[in-house]
N, C-alpha and C positions, 0 to 999 in steps of 0.2 A: 512421462515425467522423467526427461533426458537427465544420467546422470556422469558426471567427468570424474573417477575416484569415489571416493567419501561424499565430494558436493551433490547437490541436487540442485538443478536447474531448474527455472521456472519462467513462463510470459504470463501475459493479460493483456488483454485486450476491449477495452470496454465502451461501448456508444452513450450515453447520457443525454438525456432531451430534460431542457432545461424551461423552468419559466421564472426568469426574471424580474424584479424593479425599485427602482429605488426604496428607501425607508421614508420618505416625505410621504405626507398624509395625500391621496388620493392621483398617486401617481403611477401610469402604465405601465401596464406588464409586456415583457416581450418574449420572444421564443430565440432560442441559440439550441444550437445538436453541440454535444462538448465529445472529441475522441480522445483517449487516455490506450497509452501502451505503456507497460510497463515488465521490463527485465528483472528478476531477481533471483536469490539464488539462496539456499540453507545449508551453513557446513559445519557439523558434528566436531568437538573439540575435543572431548573427553573419552571420547567413546566412537565406534569403526559409523551408525546410526543413528540417524535418531531414535532416540527413547525415554525412555524415563532415566530420571537422574542426569540426563546431558545438557551443557552447556554446549552454544550453537551461536552462531555469527549469521548474521542475515543482510549484507549488502544490495541495494536497488537503484532503480534509476527509473524515474521517469517524466514521458515527454505527456502536455495536455494540448492542444486545438480547438477551436471553436469554431463553428460557421452559421452564419445567421444575419437576419436582414441590420441588425443594429450593433454588428461586432464592428468596432471600430480599425480601421486603415490595416490591422494583421492577423490573421487567422492564428498565430503563435498564441499560447496565453499561459504557462508556467514548463517548469521543467521541475525536478525536485531531486537528490541523490541523500539517499538516507541509507547508512550504515548502524546495525544494533547489533546489543549481545543479550542473551536469549539462556531460559534454561528454561527444561521441562523439568516440573515436580514432579508428577505422577500421570498414570489415564485421566483425571479429570484439572489437571492446573498446567498452564505455558504462560511465562513473564517474557517481555523482553522489552528494550528501552534503548535509546540511543540517539545521535545527532542526525537530522534533516537539516539542510542547506537548497532554498530555493531559489529560483531567482524567474520573476513576470515582470507582462505585458500591464502598466501605468491606463489607468483611462485612456492620454492620449494618444496612445499606439506609437508613443516614438521612445520613451524612456520607460526604464526598467525596476525592478526593485527587489531588492535583496532581505532573506529573512534566514534565523538559524532558531529551530525551533528543536528542544528537546521536547522526543514522544517516549512516555509508556503504555505497555500494551499489556492488559491483563486477558488472555481467554480460562475462559471457566465452560468445561462441559454440562449443558444438561442429561444427556444421557446415561441412563440409569440403568440399563438394562445386562450391565455387569459380562462387558466383551471381554477376551485378550489383552495385554494389556497395548502391543498395538494397533487394535484397530480401536479402541475407546480413548485415545488421542484425542484432548481438546479438540482438536483438527484433524481432517483427511491426509495423509501426508502425497495423494493423488491430486487434494482439492485445496492445497492449503492457500490462504486467503492474508497477509498480514494486514 
């Protein structure tokens, strides 16, 4: 978990196997692989570290590629930019929300669509073992996944 001053910077690579089909009755299934790379950060605002009663900003960028027999023309699938503002209430609850802009390939493979999405997230831990505040936040600071 590298840090730059108060900012914690993370990256994530995901590899997904997907079986997809149209919504029409009797449609065939087809298999694709999707690759996702995400770069994101957490920046505390009112305290020097992410702990209870901390406001934070979390910018991120993620790119998606897809491979498989039925991928149309171009392996590029989607690109997302998301900026959130959040608050860590206590050792059990964290909330954040923000705006996500996404641009992705249409089924023809040559044109693209854009979307603006408002996202709201609430993290609740179910770990009731009574750990110290930093250990029992609703996320592990070395494994935070929004």
